C-alpha positions in Angstrom: -31.5 16.2 9.3 -29.8 12.8 9.5 -26.5 13.8 11.0 -25.2 11.3 13.5 -23.7 12.9 16.6 -21.3 11.0 18.8 -20.1 12.6 22.0 -17.5 11.3 24.5 -17.3 13.5 27.5 -13.7 13.7 28.9 -13.4 16.5 31.4 -9.8 16.0 32.5 -8.4 18.6 30.2 -10.0 21.8 28.8 -9.8 20.7 25.2 -12.2 19.5 22.5 -11.5 17.4 19.4 -14.1 17.2 16.7 -14.2 15.2 13.5 -16.9 15.3 10.8 -16.8 12.3 8.6 -18.8 12.4 5.3 -19.5 9.4 3.1 -18.0 11.2 0.1 -15.0 9.1 -0.7 -13.2 8.0 -3.8 -15.6 5.1 -4.3 -18.0 7.7 -5.6 -15.6 9.0 -8.2 -16.8 8.6 -11.8 -14.1 6.4 -13.5 -13.1 9.2 -15.9 -12.8 11.6 -12.9 -10.6 9.6 -10.5 -9.3 11.9 -7.8 -12.4 14.1 -7.7 -13.4 13.2 -4.1 -9.9 13.6 -2.9 -9.5 17.0 -4.6 -12.8 18.2 -3.1 -11.8 17.2 0.4 -8.4 18.8 0.0 -10.0 22.1 -1.0 -12.5 22.4 1.9 -10.3 24.5 4.1 -8.8 26.6 1.2 -11.6 29.2 1.1 -15.2 29.6 1.9 -18.0 32.1 1.0 -16.8 34.1 4.1 -13.0 33.6 4.3 -10.0 32.9 2.2 -7.8 29.9 3.0 -5.2 32.2 4.8 -8.0 33.8 6.8 -9.2 30.3 7.9 -5.6 29.4 8.8 -5.2 32.6 10.9 -8.5 32.2 12.7 -7.7 28.7 13.9 -4.0 29.5 14.6 -5.0 32.6 16.6 -6.5 30.4 19.3 -3.7 27.7 19.1 -6.1 25.2 17.5 -5.8 22.9 14.6 -7.9 22.3 11.5 -7.3 19.5 9.1 -9.0 17.7 6.3 -8.5 14.6 4.2 -10.1 12.3 1.6 -10.1 8.6 1.5 -11.6 5.6 -0.2 -15.0 5.7 1.6 -15.2 9.2 3.0 -13.8 12.6 3.7 -13.2 14.2 7.1 -12.6 17.6 8.6 -11.1 17.7 12.1 -10.8 20.6 14.6 -9.0 20.7 17.9 -9.5 23.7 20.2 -9.5 24.7 23.9 -12.9 24.5 25.5 -13.2 28.3 25.6 -12.8 28.3 21.8 -15.5 25.7 21.1 -17.8 28.2 19.3 -15.0 29.2 16.9 -14.1 25.6 16.3 -17.7 24.6 15.5 -18.2 27.7 13.3 -15.1 26.8 11.3 -16.1 23.2 11.0 -19.6 24.1 9.8 -18.2 26.8 7.4 -15.7 24.6 5.6 -18.2 21.8 5.3 -21.2 23.8 4.1 -19.8 26.9 2.4 -16.6 26.0 0.5 -15.8 28.4 -2.3 -13.3 26.2 -4.2 -11.3 29.2 -5.4 -9.7 28.6 -8.8 -6.1 29.6 -7.8 -6.3 27.2 -4.8 -7.7 24.4 -7.1 -4.9 24.8 -9.6 -2.3 24.8 -6.8 -3.8 21.7 -5.2 -4.0 19.9 -8.6 -0.3 20.7 -9.1 0.6 19.3 -5.7 -1.4 16.1 -6.3 0.3 15.7 -9.8 3.7 16.1 -8.1 2.8 13.5 -5.5 1.6 11.1 -8.2 4.8 11.6 -10.2 6.9 11.0 -7.0 4.9 7.8 -6.3 6.2 6.4 -9.6 9.6 6.1 -7.9 8.3 4.3 -4.8 8.2 0.5 -5.2 5.3 0.1 -2.7 3.1 2.6 -4.6 3.9 1.0 -8.0 3.1 -2.5 -6.5 -0.2 -1.4 -5.0 -1.3 0.2 -8.2 -0.7 -3.2 -10.0 -2.2 -5.3 -7.1 -5.4 -3.3 -6.4 -7.2 -4.3 -9.6 -6.4 -7.9 -8.9 -7.7 -7.7 -5.3 -10.8 -5.7 -6.2 -11.7 -6.5 -9.9 -14.4 -4.2 -11.1 -14.7 -2.4 -7.8 -13.9 1.2 -7.1 -11.3 0.1 -4.5 -9.2 -0.9 -7.5 -8.9 2.8 -8.4 -6.4 5.2 -6.8 -7.8 7.6 -4.3 -5.7 10.5 -5.6 -6.5 9.7 -9.2 -4.0 9.5 -12.0 -2.0 12.1 -13.8 -4.5 11.9 -16.7 -7.7 12.2 -14.7 -6.5 14.8 -12.2 -5.4 17.1 -15.0 -9.0 17.2 -16.3 -10.7 18.1 -13.0 -12.2 21.5 -12.8 -14.1 23.7 -10.3 -17.5 22.9 -11.7 -16.9 19.2 -11.1 -15.7 19.8 -7.6 -18.6 22.1 -6.7 -21.1 19.6 -8.1 -19.5 16.7 -6.2 -19.7 18.7 -3.0 -23.3 19.7 -3.6 -24.4 16.1 -4.3 -22.3 14.2 -1.7 -21.8 16.5 1.3 -25.2 16.1 2.9 -26.3 15.9 6.5 -27.6 12.3 6.1 -24.2 11.2 5.0 -22.4 12.8 7.9 -21.2 11.6 11.3 -19.8 14.1 13.8 -17.7 12.8 16.7 -16.8 15.1 19.5 -14.4 14.2 22.4 -13.4 16.4 25.3 -14.5 18.8 27.9 -18.1 19.1 26.7 -21.5 17.7 27.5 -23.7 16.0 25.0 -26.4 18.7 25.6 -24.1 21.6 24.9 -22.6 20.0 21.7 -26.1 19.2 20.4 -27.3 22.7 21.1 -24.2 24.2 19.4 
């Protein structure tokens, strides 16, 4: 299906760290929808077709694992860290949040408010203000000139339909690399 699988066997400790990287970053944002890729990535772990965001949190926390996500210029990632004995749960959660996100409206509104607050706060930081002015000079006419998180104007216009469409179009196996490091073999990760 086009997924690239990278495995580094490290058997010293009974832990496994996995990251799925999808080429679905801010460079793919339509200019009028800056921040769409970032918002999509931020919402991946906040609810799926099977579990709510708090249920996902409880599932990973119940085994002492970690689950994170993030968006960037070129791509988005979801990372999972678990003990070897919890590999199945870790892989299940990784697959679930990547392939079945529900993008619940309350979570979307909450995340938009968080991003807007962060953007307003960035206005008081000289480094952020300087980068916003410098980026268009460094990358004229290129998506790198646009802010990953979007702007107050563009983020306020983003809705669930846009997020779901972006996910459907961009989160594909042929745009995904999965890296696994830890107490596993290549054969067992491939099979799982």
